[in-house]
FITI-612404 format. One record per atom (N, C-alpha, C): residue in three letters; x, y, z. Coordinates in steps of 0.001 Angstrom, whole numbers, plus 500000, padded with zeros to 6 digits. Layout:
// residues N
<ala, <X, Y, Z>>
...
***
This chain:
// residues 127
<unk, <728215, 471000, 456516>>
<unk, <728773, 471670, 455350>>
<unk, <729606, 472855, 455822>>
<unk, <730805, 472940, 455332>>
<unk, <731707, 474035, 455676>>
<unk, <731676, 475048, 454540>>
<unk, <731462, 476296, 454887>>
<unk, <731504, 477354, 453890>>
<unk, <732864, 478019, 453971>>
<unk, <733567, 478036, 452865>>
<unk, <734914, 478591, 452830>>
<unk, <734921, 479752, 451848>>
<unk, <735560, 480846, 452254>>
<unk, <735647, 481988, 451344>>
<unk, <736543, 481647, 450158>>
<unk, <736418, 482380, 449107>>
<unk, <737224, 482178, 447903>>
<unk, <738640, 482729, 448085>>
<unk, <738863, 483588, 449076>>
<unk, <740151, 484274, 449245>>
<unk, <741357, 483346, 449256>>
<unk, <741355, 482232, 450035>>
<unk, <742547, 481360, 450023>>
<unk, <742808, 480769, 448641>>
<unk, <741745, 480414, 447919>>
<unk, <741942, 479849, 446590>>
<unk, <742435, 480906, 445611>>
<unk, <742020, 482148, 445790>>
<unk, <742539, 483226, 444943>>
<unk, <744045, 483366, 445134>>
<unk, <744508, 483236, 446381>>
<unk, <745936, 483321, 446670>>
<unk, <746670, 482137, 446029>>
<unk, <746099, 480949, 446143>>
<unk, <746689, 479765, 445514>>
<unk, <746719, 479943, 443994>>
<unk, <745623, 480431, 443419>>
<unk, <745555, 480630, 441965>>
<unk, <746634, 481601, 441479>>
<unk, <746872, 482665, 442246>>
<unk, <747908, 483634, 441865>>
<unk, <749290, 482976, 441912>>
<unk, <749552, 482150, 442928>>
<unk, <750830, 481456, 443040>>
<unk, <750971, 480438, 441907>>
<unk, <749893, 479714, 441587>>
<unk, <749902, 478768, 440466>>
<unk, <750314, 479467, 439175>>
<unk, <749726, 480622, 438939>>
<unk, <750034, 481366, 437708>>
<unk, <751506, 481770, 437690>>
<unk, <752003, 482276, 438827>>
<unk, <753406, 482696, 438930>>
<unk, <754348, 481528, 438659>>
<unk, <754014, 480330, 439153>>
<unk, <754861, 479153, 439002>>
<unk, <754670, 478457, 437653>>
<unk, <753607, 478820, 436928>>
<unk, <753339, 478181, 435646>>
<unk, <752674, 476820, 435785>>
<unk, <752023, 476575, 436919>>
<unk, <751377, 475287, 437169>>
<unk, <749995, 475256, 436528>>
<unk, <749577, 474100, 436058>>
<unk, <748261, 473973, 435423>>
<unk, <747344, 472973, 436120>>
<unk, <747846, 472254, 437126>>
<unk, <746994, 471266, 437799>>
<unk, <746056, 471957, 438786>>
<unk, <744946, 471300, 439096>>
<unk, <743915, 471856, 439962>>
<unk, <744345, 471803, 441430>>
<unk, <744095, 472876, 442162>>
<unk, <744363, 472948, 443594>>
<unk, <743052, 473201, 444325>>
<unk, <742980, 472732, 445564>>
<unk, <741851, 473022, 446441>>
<unk, <742410, 473409, 447804>>
<unk, <741559, 473963, 448652>>
<unk, <741982, 474377, 449983>>
<unk, <741145, 473661, 451037>>
<unk, <741782, 473281, 452127>>
<unk, <741067, 472683, 453254>>
<unk, <740787, 473717, 454344>>
<unk, <741091, 474979, 454069>>
<unk, <740861, 476043, 455044>>
<unk, <739401, 476044, 455488>>
<unk, <739181, 476196, 456766>>
<unk, <737830, 476244, 457290>>
<unk, <737269, 474870, 457621>>
<unk, <738103, 473840, 457495>>
<unk, <737654, 472483, 457827>>
<unk, <738643, 471852, 458812>>
<unk, <738295, 470675, 459303>>
<unk, <739170, 469935, 460212>>
<unk, <740027, 468923, 459470>>
<unk, <740057, 468976, 458153>>
<unk, <740736, 467962, 457350>>
<unk, <742181, 467751, 457785>>
<unk, <742974, 468810, 457857>>
<unk, <744398, 468671, 458185>>
<unk, <744613, 468133, 459596>>
<unk, <743755, 468515, 460529>>
<unk, <743847, 467992, 461887>>
<unk, <743458, 466516, 461899>>
<unk, <742372, 466191, 461207>>
<unk, <741913, 464798, 461152>>
<unk, <742960, 463871, 460546>>
<unk, <743741, 464363, 459593>>
<unk, <744743, 463532, 458942>>
<unk, <746143, 463729, 459506>>
<unk, <746223, 464378, 460667>>
<unk, <747454, 464398, 461443>>
<unk, <748582, 465256, 460921>>
<unk, <748267, 466393, 460271>>
<unk, <749332, 467267, 459791>>
<unk, <749205, 468707, 460292>>
<unk, <748127, 469020, 461003>>
<unk, <747965, 470318, 461645>>
<unk, <747756, 470071, 463120>>
<unk, <748454, 470852, 463947>>
<unk, <748442, 470629, 465386>>
<unk, <747916, 471864, 466094>>
<unk, <747257, 471640, 467213>>
<unk, <746544, 472698, 467918>>
<unk, <747424, 473386, 468954>>
<unk, <746888, 474461, 469495>>
<unk, <747558, 475157, 470588>>
<unk, <747682, 474223, 471798>>
<unk, <746678, 473389, 472014>>
<unk, <746731, 472416, 473121>>
<unk, <747883, 471435, 472909>>
<unk, <748110, 471017, 471666>>
<unk, <749249, 470145, 471365>>
<unk, <750558, 470844, 471718>>
<unk, <750661, 472122, 471324>>
<unk, <751886, 472878, 471599>>
<unk, <752130, 472975, 473096>>
<unk, <751078, 473277, 473853>>
<unk, <751221, 473402, 475309>>
<unk, <751565, 472064, 475958>>
<unk, <751010, 470993, 475430>>
<unk, <751310, 469645, 475941>>
<unk, <752732, 469237, 475582>>
<unk, <753239, 469786, 474452>>
<unk, <754591, 469469, 474019>>
<unk, <754693, 468183, 473233>>
<unk, <753560, 467553, 472942>>
<unk, <753546, 466280, 472219>>
<unk, <752507, 466324, 471102>>
<unk, <752806, 465601, 470018>>
<unk, <751868, 465454, 468902>>
<unk, <751856, 463997, 468449>>
<unk, <750783, 463616, 467789>>
<unk, <750702, 462307, 467155>>
<unk, <750943, 462539, 465670>>
<unk, <752140, 462199, 465204>>
<unk, <752528, 462449, 463809>>
<unk, <753274, 461242, 463262>>
<unk, <752950, 460871, 462058>>
<unk, <753602, 459751, 461370>>
<unk, <753522, 458475, 462207>>
<unk, <752324, 458243, 462763>>
<unk, <752010, 457015, 463500>>
<unk, <752818, 456837, 464777>>
<unk, <753262, 457957, 465366>>
<unk, <753990, 457883, 466630>>
<unk, <753819, 459186, 467407>>
<unk, <753943, 459110, 468721>>
<unk, <753933, 460326, 469525>>
<unk, <755313, 460959, 469450>>
<unk, <755345, 462251, 469165>>
<unk, <756608, 462965, 468995>>
<unk, <756564, 464279, 469779>>
<unk, <757732, 464834, 470001>>
<unk, <757793, 466169, 470589>>
<unk, <757211, 467160, 469592>>
<unk, <756471, 468139, 470092>>
<unk, <755897, 469185, 469241>>
<unk, <757031, 469918, 468534>>
<unk, <756917, 470107, 467204>>
<unk, <757965, 470815, 466472>>
<unk, <757447, 471917, 465573>>
<unk, <756143, 471952, 465291>>
<unk, <755605, 472955, 464382>>
<unk, <754082, 472851, 464368>>
<unk, <753391, 473939, 464034>>
<unk, <751927, 473829, 463922>>
<unk, <751473, 473065, 462676>>
<unk, <752362, 472870, 461717>>
<unk, <752040, 472143, 460479>>
<unk, <753180, 471183, 460162>>
<unk, <752841, 470060, 459528>>
<unk, <753854, 469094, 459103>>
<unk, <753428, 468518, 457754>>
<unk, <754375, 467994, 456975>>
<unk, <754026, 467464, 455663>>
<unk, <753303, 466124, 455744>>
<unk, <752394, 465914, 454822>>
<unk, <751679, 464654, 454726>>
<unk, <750951, 464578, 453393>>
<unk, <750617, 463375, 452996>>
<unk, <749896, 463138, 451751>>
<unk, <748836, 462089, 452007>>
<unk, <747614, 462351, 451570>>
<unk, <746543, 461369, 451659>>
<unk, <745956, 461181, 450270>>
<unk, <745595, 459934, 449971>>
<unk, <745032, 459587, 448665>>
<unk, <743617, 459057, 448895>>
<unk, <742712, 459443, 448015>>
<unk, <741316, 459043, 448109>>
<unk, <740848, 458515, 446763>>
<unk, <739829, 457661, 446799>>
<unk, <739216, 457144, 445574>>
<unk, <737702, 457272, 445714>>
<unk, <737046, 457591, 444608>>
<unk, <735587, 457689, 444600>>
<unk, <735042, 456598, 443702>>
<unk, <734084, 455817, 444221>>
<unk, <733519, 454736, 443414>>
<unk, <732352, 455253, 442559>>
<unk, <731756, 454383, 441782>>
<unk, <730680, 454762, 440858>>
<unk, <729456, 455312, 441584>>
<unk, <729261, 454924, 442841>>
<unk, <728126, 455421, 443629>>
<unk, <728420, 456761, 444293>>
<unk, <729641, 457259, 444157>>
<unk, <730018, 458534, 444753>>
<unk, <730606, 458426, 446148>>
<unk, <730716, 457206, 446686>>
<unk, <731330, 457031, 448006>>
<unk, <732832, 457274, 447886>>
<unk, <733394, 457958, 448880>>
<unk, <734815, 458303, 448872>>
<unk, <735536, 457468, 449922>>
<unk, <736669, 456895, 449535>>
<unk, <737455, 456029, 450395>>
<unk, <738857, 456595, 450566>>
<unk, <739330, 456610, 451808>>
<unk, <740714, 456980, 452109>>
<unk, <741544, 455732, 451856>>
<unk, <742470, 455795, 450895>>
<unk, <743209, 454606, 450496>>
<unk, <744664, 454594, 450937>>
<unk, <745230, 455754, 451283>>
<unk, <746665, 455782, 451598>>
<unk, <747025, 457107, 452250>>
<unk, <747963, 457062, 453179>>
<unk, <748575, 458271, 453734>>
<unk, <750047, 458007, 453989>>
<unk, <750870, 459030, 453846>>
<unk, <752272, 458945, 454249>>
<unk, <752717, 460325, 454728>>
<unk, <753811, 460325, 455463>>
<unk, <754278, 461528, 456141>>
<unk, <755802, 461588, 456105>>
<unk, <756327, 462755, 456445>>
<unk, <757765, 462953, 456645>>
<unk, <758574, 462382, 455475>>
<unk, <759548, 461538, 455755>>
<unk, <760435, 460995, 454721>>
<unk, <759701, 460112, 453718>>
<unk, <758504, 459675, 454042>>
<unk, <757714, 458903, 453092>>
<unk, <757322, 459705, 451866>>
<unk, <757449, 461023, 451962>>
<unk, <757106, 461907, 450849>>
<unk, <758276, 462176, 449914>>
<unk, <759479, 461743, 450292>>
<unk, <760681, 462058, 449515>>
<unk, <760559, 461662, 448047>>
<unk, <759904, 460530, 447776>>
<unk, <759803, 460068, 446387>>
<unk, <759030, 461041, 445501>>
<unk, <758251, 461939, 446107>>
<unk, <757468, 462894, 445321>>
<unk, <758282, 464117, 444913>>
<unk, <759426, 464318, 445552>>
<unk, <760279, 465453, 445220>>
<unk, <761473, 464927, 444423>>
<unk, <761383, 464998, 443121>>
<unk, <762436, 464429, 442273>>
<unk, <763788, 465093, 442507>>
<unk, <763809, 466309, 442977>>
<unk, <765072, 466978, 443276>>
<unk, <765845, 466203, 444338>>
<unk, <765148, 465655, 445332>>
<unk, <765823, 464869, 446364>>
<unk, <766572, 463685, 445762>>
<unk, <766008, 463060, 444756>>
<unk, <766651, 461895, 444148>>
<unk, <768018, 462283, 443574>>
<unk, <768121, 463486, 443027>>
<unk, <769402, 463966, 442495>>
<unk, <770333, 464418, 443617>>
<unk, <769800, 465169, 444571>>
<unk, <770635, 465665, 445665>>
<unk, <771246, 464539, 446482>>
<unk, <770535, 463444, 446606>>
<unk, <771052, 462320, 447382>>
<unk, <772275, 461677, 446733>>
<unk, <772577, 462038, 445494>>
<unk, <773734, 461497, 444778>>
<unk, <774973, 462374, 444881>>
<unk, <774831, 463630, 445282>>
<unk, <775954, 464564, 445271>>
<unk, <776614, 464655, 446651>>
<unk, <777881, 465140, 446720>>
<unk, <778637, 465116, 447971>>
<unk, <777944, 465741, 449181>>
<unk, <777337, 466914, 449040>>
<unk, <776691, 467541, 450197>>
<unk, <775245, 467103, 450363>>
<unk, <774750, 466289, 449449>>
<unk, <773388, 465794, 449554>>
<unk, <772376, 466913, 449667>>
<unk, <771494, 466777, 450616>>
<unk, <770442, 467788, 450838>>
<unk, <770933, 468919, 451727>>
<unk, <772208, 468876, 452090>>
<unk, <772819, 469896, 452946>>
<unk, <772068, 470006, 454272>>
<unk, <771779, 468857, 454871>>
<unk, <771054, 468808, 456136>>
<unk, <771964, 468495, 457320>>
<unk, <773280, 468627, 457134>>
<unk, <774218, 468232, 458183>>
<unk, <774243, 469182, 459364>>
<unk, <773793, 470410, 459200>>
<unk, <773823, 471357, 460308>>
<unk, <772405, 471801, 460642>>
<unk, <772211, 472168, 461902>>
<unk, <770894, 472633, 462326>>
<unk, <770781, 474118, 462095>>
<unk, <769604, 474702, 461874>>
<unk, <768381, 473937, 461697>>
<unk, <768333, 473316, 460298>>
<unk, <767622, 472226, 460160>>
<unk, <767516, 471499, 458895>>
<unk, <766468, 472162, 458010>>
<unk, <766709, 473388, 457638>>
<unk, <765687, 474170, 456944>>
<unk, <765788, 474119, 455433>>
<unk, <766902, 473643, 454907>>
<unk, <767153, 473715, 453468>>
<unk, <766894, 475149, 452974>>
<unk, <767478, 476101, 453686>>
<unk, <767273, 477514, 453384>>
<unk, <767732, 477884, 451980>>
<unk, <768513, 477040, 451352>>
<unk, <769011, 477292, 450003>>
<unk, <767928, 477094, 448942>>
<unk, <766824, 476433, 449293>>
<unk, <765759, 476167, 448314>>
<unk, <764983, 477458, 448034>>
<unk, <764758, 477733, 446784>>
<unk, <764006, 478925, 446359>>
<unk, <762946, 478512, 445340>>
<unk, <761954, 479370, 445161>>
<unk, <761043, 479207, 444018>>
<unk, <761846, 479536, 442770>>
<unk, <761493, 478948, 441652>>
<unk, <762311, 479106, 440430>>
<unk, <762518, 480557, 440029>>
<unk, <761613, 481441, 440413>>
<unk, <761760, 482859, 440038>>
<unk, <762428, 483685, 441133>>
<unk, <763009, 483051, 442149>>
<unk, <763641, 483758, 443258>>
<unk, <765137, 483508, 443358>>
<unk, <765726, 482828, 442391>>
<unk, <767178, 482651, 442377>>
<unk, <767809, 483869, 441723>>
<unk, <769014, 484205, 442170>>
<unk, <769725, 485310, 441543>>
<unk, <770158, 484877, 440145>>
<unk, <770279, 485832, 439238>>
<unk, <770689, 485524, 437870>>
<unk, <772106, 485011, 437824>>
***
């Protein structure tokens, strides 16, 4: 059993309120969940220069990477991992990408770094 402080969830709750979100959030802080599901990488990974991400060995690029895992719980309470996807497999979840892919500059990823620095939280754009 992992005991996790309430502090990370308090920070998430404050951000949820600021964004106007109403769905439930949880935190994996204090557990190995993100490492087990291949989206958090260790100092040893960084020193080795390689990570196992998106079902392939890749050059180390960050201590965290995007990923999504889906689980189902049956009537007996057993939990099953039913699906995972990473990197570009997540694009369908960001509806903004579907629109940007139609316009001339697209996601504006033509120059490095591919940070999409133009993206802001809805309350951080200039008037």
